[in-house]
C-alpha positions, 0 to 999 in steps of 0.5 A: 046743709051748712057746707051748702050755705057756705058754698052758695053764700057771699064769701061763705066760711065754715067756721069751727069753735076755735076761730078768733074774735078778730077774724070773725069780726073782720069777716062779718065786716066784709058781709061774709056768710058765717056758718058755725059748726058744732055751735053748742058752746056759743049758746053757753055764756060760761063757755064762750069768749064774751066778745065772740058771743057779743058779736054773734048776738049784735049782728042781727040788725043792719047798721049795727057796729062794734068799735075796735082800736087799731094801730095806724101807720102813724103809730097812734091808736085809731077807732074803727067801726066794724059792721057786725051785720051778716048772714050766719048759720049754726049747726048744733045738737041742741037748741040755742039758749033763749037769747040766741034763739030770739034771733034764730030760725030753727030748721030741724034736720032729720037723719036719713036711713039712706047711707049713700045719701047721708054720706054724699058730699054736697060740694060734689056737683055731679051728685 
């Protein structure tokens, strides 16, 4: 499901847990659809980079921004406001924590007994 969302969405990206905060921030600023795979860790504040978690939680309202400092061409630091509002999806084997859950629509997926259907590549348009 997440691969299909990423494929159909604007600048869709399937993101693993190792993605850096800076790359997530910039993709959110572009308005990309962010699809997080194995998203158990963002649900646990003790196991997640606090900046990444703040970015994930902050982007649920249009107009929300985060300030970042960047070195400009004049070798001086400038503040740039980055939009955090973008569509995002998470796949996980357990429910999100209460804070993330308050910003989430949970769609439970059920395992199929049909191996051919389960192993079909959603990116193969012929299927």
